[in-house]
C-alpha positions in Angstrom: -14.7 11.0 -9.3 -14.7 9.0 -6.0 -12.0 8.7 -3.4 -11.0 5.1 -2.5 -9.0 4.1 0.5 -7.5 0.6 0.3 -6.1 -0.7 3.5 -3.7 -3.6 3.2 -2.6 -5.7 6.2 -1.1 -8.7 4.4 2.5 -9.4 3.9 4.1 -10.0 0.5 4.0 -13.7 1.2 0.2 -13.6 1.1 0.5 -12.1 -2.4 -3.1 -12.7 -3.4 -4.3 -9.8 -1.2 -1.5 -7.6 -2.3 -2.1 -8.4 -6.0 -5.9 -7.7 -5.5 -5.2 -4.3 -3.8 -2.8 -3.2 -6.6 -5.1 -4.4 -9.4 -8.1 -2.6 -7.7 -6.0 0.6 -7.4 -4.9 0.4 -11.0 -8.4 -0.2 -12.3 -9.9 2.7 -10.2 -7.2 5.1 -11.4 -7.9 4.2 -15.0 -11.6 5.1 -14.4 -10.5 8.5 -13.0 -10.9 7.8 -9.3 -8.5 9.0 -6.6 -6.8 6.1 -4.7 -4.8 5.9 -1.5 -3.2 2.6 -0.4 -2.4 2.5 3.3 -0.1 -0.4 4.4 -0.3 -1.4 8.0 1.0 -4.3 10.1 2.9 -6.8 7.9 1.9 -5.0 4.7 4.7 -2.5 5.3 7.0 -5.3 4.0 5.4 -4.9 0.6 7.0 -1.5 0.4 10.6 -2.5 1.1 12.9 -1.6 -1.8 14.7 -4.9 -1.6 12.5 -8.0 -1.7 13.5 -11.6 -2.4 10.5 -13.7 -2.9 11.3 -16.7 -5.1 7.7 -17.7 -5.8 6.5 -14.2 -6.9 7.0 -13.1 -10.5 6.8 -9.4 -9.8 7.7 -8.1 -6.3 5.0 -5.9 -4.6 7.6 -3.1 -4.4 7.8 -2.9 -8.2 4.0 -2.8 -8.5 3.8 -0.1 -5.8 6.3 2.0 -7.8 4.1 1.7 -10.9 1.1 2.9 -8.9 3.0 5.8 -7.4 3.9 6.9 -10.9 0.2 6.8 -11.7 -0.5 9.2 -8.8 -1.7 6.6 -6.3 -0.8 7.8 -2.9 1.0 4.9 -1.1 1.3 5.2 2.6 3.2 3.2 5.2 2.2 3.1 8.9 5.6 4.1 10.4 4.8 2.6 13.8 4.1 -0.8 12.2 7.3 -0.3 10.2 9.3 0.6 13.3 8.1 -2.5 15.1 9.2 -4.7 12.2 12.6 -3.1 11.8 11.7 -1.3 8.6 13.1 2.2 8.3 12.2 5.1 6.0 15.4 4.4 4.0 14.2 0.8 3.5 11.1 1.9 1.7 10.8 2.4 -2.1 11.0 5.9 -3.4 7.7 7.7 -3.3 6.1 6.0 -0.3 4.9 8.4 2.3 5.3 8.0 6.0 1.9 7.9 7.8 0.2 7.0 11.0 -3.0 5.5 12.4 -4.2 9.1 13.2 -3.8 9.9 9.5 -5.6 6.7 8.6 -8.7 7.8 10.6 -8.6 11.1 8.7 -8.4 9.3 5.4 -11.3 7.1 6.4 -13.5 10.2 7.0 -12.4 11.8 3.7 -12.9 8.8 1.5 -16.1 7.8 -0.3 -15.2 4.1 0.0 -12.9 2.1 2.3 -11.9 -1.4 1.5 -9.7 -3.6 3.7 -7.6 -6.6 2.8 -6.3 -8.6 5.6 -4.8 -12.0 6.4 
């Protein structure tokens, strides 16, 4: 079993990256791998409980909830969230607060690190 760290920088408006991260995570979990999704910069918006995106069939927050139920660790960089006015109470249930320091630790602990950005 491998440990995957998926780092997402894209907002929900750039849903292709978000969809790819969530599909990658789901596939890896099905194969028995351990997966962590770290949301930084505008990606913290993907984890807001209330999202209104008219062109998106399934909001990222709902997909993230499904991943959390499948034991995917979903983390939000709280400094990025703070700078964007997103508080802990705005996030979906099950998202864990995190930091860039923790991201460095996760990078060292993971077998593979994949980034998805703008």
